[in-house]
C-alpha positions as CSV (number, residue, x, y, z in Angstrom):
1,X,115.5,99.9,86.6
2,X,116.1,100.0,82.9
3,X,115.4,96.7,80.9
4,X,118.8,96.2,79.7
5,X,120.2,96.6,83.2
6,X,117.6,94.3,84.8
7,X,118.4,91.6,82.3
8,X,122.0,91.9,82.9
9,X,121.5,91.1,86.6
10,X,119.0,88.6,86.6
11,X,119.7,85.2,87.9
12,X,117.9,82.0,89.0
13,X,120.7,81.0,91.3
14,X,120.5,81.3,95.0
15,X,121.6,79.6,98.3
16,X,118.2,79.3,99.8
17,X,117.1,75.8,100.7
18,X,113.4,76.6,100.0
19,X,113.4,78.6,96.8
20,X,113.7,76.3,93.9
21,X,114.2,77.0,90.2
22,X,110.7,76.1,89.1
23,X,109.2,78.5,91.8
24,X,107.3,81.5,90.1
25,X,109.3,84.0,92.2
26,X,112.6,82.3,92.0
27,X,114.1,84.8,89.5
28,X,112.9,87.9,91.5
29,X,114.1,86.4,94.9
30,X,117.4,85.1,93.4
31,X,118.3,88.4,91.7
32,X,117.7,90.6,94.7
33,X,119.4,88.2,97.0
34,X,122.3,88.3,94.6
35,X,122.2,92.3,94.7
36,X,122.2,92.0,98.4
37,X,118.8,93.5,99.0
38,X,117.4,90.4,100.8
39,X,119.3,87.8,102.9
40,X,117.1,85.3,104.1
41,X,117.3,83.5,107.6
42,X,120.1,82.0,109.7
43,X,118.9,78.3,108.8
44,X,119.4,79.1,105.1
45,X,115.7,79.5,104.2
46,X,113.8,82.4,102.8
47,X,110.3,81.5,103.6
48,X,108.9,82.7,100.2
49,X,105.4,82.0,101.4
50,X,105.8,84.1,104.4
51,X,104.0,87.6,104.8
52,X,106.2,90.5,104.5
53,X,106.4,92.9,107.6
54,X,106.6,96.8,107.5
55,X,110.1,96.4,108.8
56,X,111.2,93.8,106.2
57,X,109.9,95.9,103.3
58,X,111.6,99.2,104.6
59,X,114.6,97.4,105.0
60,X,114.5,96.1,101.3
61,X,113.8,99.7,100.0
62,X,116.7,101.2,102.1
63,X,119.2,98.6,100.9
64,X,118.6,100.0,97.4
65,X,120.3,103.2,98.6
66,X,122.5,103.9,101.6
67,X,121.6,103.7,105.2
68,X,121.5,107.0,107.0
69,X,123.1,106.3,110.4
70,X,122.0,109.8,111.7
71,X,118.4,109.6,110.8
72,X,115.8,109.9,113.5
73,X,112.5,109.0,114.0
74,X,110.1,109.4,117.2
75,X,108.1,106.1,117.1
76,X,107.4,104.5,120.3
77,X,107.9,100.8,119.2
78,X,111.2,100.8,117.2
79,X,114.1,101.2,120.0
80,X,116.1,98.1,119.8
81,X,114.1,96.6,116.9
82,X,116.6,94.9,114.3
83,X,115.4,97.4,111.6
84,X,115.4,100.4,113.8
85,X,118.0,102.4,111.5
86,X,116.3,101.2,108.4
87,X,113.0,102.7,109.6
88,X,114.5,105.9,110.6
89,X,116.3,106.1,107.0
90,X,112.9,105.5,105.4
91,X,111.1,108.0,107.4
92,X,113.8,110.6,106.9
93,X,113.7,110.3,103.1
94,X,110.1,110.5,103.3
95,X,109.1,107.1,102.1
96,X,106.9,105.8,105.0
97,X,105.0,107.1,107.8
98,X,103.8,105.8,111.0
99,X,100.5,105.7,112.8
100,X,98.6,108.5,114.6
101,X,99.1,106.8,118.0
102,X,103.0,107.4,117.6
103,X,104.0,103.8,116.5
104,X,105.4,102.4,113.5
105,X,104.3,98.6,114.0
106,X,107.3,97.2,112.5
107,X,106.5,93.6,112.9
108,X,102.8,94.2,111.3
109,X,102.3,92.7,108.0
110,X,102.5,95.4,105.1
111,X,99.5,95.9,103.0
112,X,99.1,96.2,99.3
113,X,98.1,99.8,99.8
114,X,101.1,100.6,102.0
115,X,103.6,99.0,99.4
116,X,102.1,101.1,96.6
117,X,102.3,104.2,98.8
118,X,106.2,103.5,99.5
119,X,107.0,102.7,95.9
120,X,105.3,105.7,94.7
121,X,107.4,107.7,97.1
122,X,110.5,105.8,96.2
123,X,110.0,107.1,92.6
124,X,109.3,110.6,93.6
125,X,105.8,110.7,92.5
126,X,104.0,114.1,93.8
127,X,100.9,114.3,95.5
128,X,99.6,116.6,92.6
129,X,100.0,113.6,90.3
130,X,98.3,111.3,92.6
131,X,95.3,113.9,93.0
132,X,95.3,114.1,89.1
133,X,95.2,110.5,88.7
134,X,91.2,110.8,89.1
135,X,88.7,108.1,89.6
136,X,89.5,104.7,90.8
137,X,89.1,101.7,88.5
138,X,88.7,99.4,91.4
139,X,85.4,98.9,93.1
140,X,87.1,98.7,96.4
141,X,89.3,101.8,96.3
142,X,87.1,104.8,97.3
143,X,88.3,108.2,96.4
144,X,88.2,109.1,100.0
145,X,90.7,106.2,101.0
146,X,94.0,107.4,102.2
147,X,95.6,105.2,99.5
148,X,93.3,106.1,96.4
149,X,95.6,108.6,94.7
150,X,98.5,106.2,95.0
151,X,96.8,103.1,93.6
152,X,95.2,105.1,90.9
153,X,98.5,106.7,89.8
154,X,100.4,103.5,90.1
155,X,97.7,101.6,88.1
156,X,97.8,104.1,85.3
157,X,101.3,103.9,85.1
158,X,101.3,100.1,84.9
159,X,103.4,99.6,88.0
160,X,100.5,97.6,89.8
161,X,97.4,95.8,88.6
162,X,94.1,94.6,90.3
163,X,92.9,91.1,90.5
164,X,91.2,91.1,87.0
165,X,87.8,91.2,88.7
166,X,87.6,95.0,89.2
167,X,89.2,94.8,92.8
168,X,92.8,95.9,93.8
169,X,92.5,94.3,97.5
170,X,94.6,97.3,99.3
171,X,94.3,95.8,102.6
172,X,95.4,92.3,101.5
173,X,98.7,91.3,103.1
174,X,101.9,91.0,100.9
175,X,104.0,87.9,100.4
176,X,107.3,87.4,98.7
């Protein structure tokens, strides 16, 4: 999103009872809530300290585009899940994969590495660009890791950053 567009839609106002104006993530949460990307919980809370699941992250990504009611995916663990069609849409668009055992694990917490991979795919970044990203600048991201190219490329592009101590922490869980 271009800076001028982002600035025109930014807000710090929301209806969540647990996202106050002084919170560090208030503007981001309020803005994407206002845009309809997130909705919060029935009790009026957002739970900003809660870890984000794979299903929740995929749902947010799909809400930036249109849900594909006809998309399919053959995971053994998504039938009847509240995010089933969002997951199918994201798979059909090539944004996310499941696991070798045929599952998607929708309620598993998403990791930093998985988020970076999805964001790169959302942007249409190619495997060739990831391969050309070269050696990792992080001591905890080995060239042989499935996510190395994604993290290296996203870091070089300024999309993500490590912790300032030479670590990316690819397997850390993601919170709002």
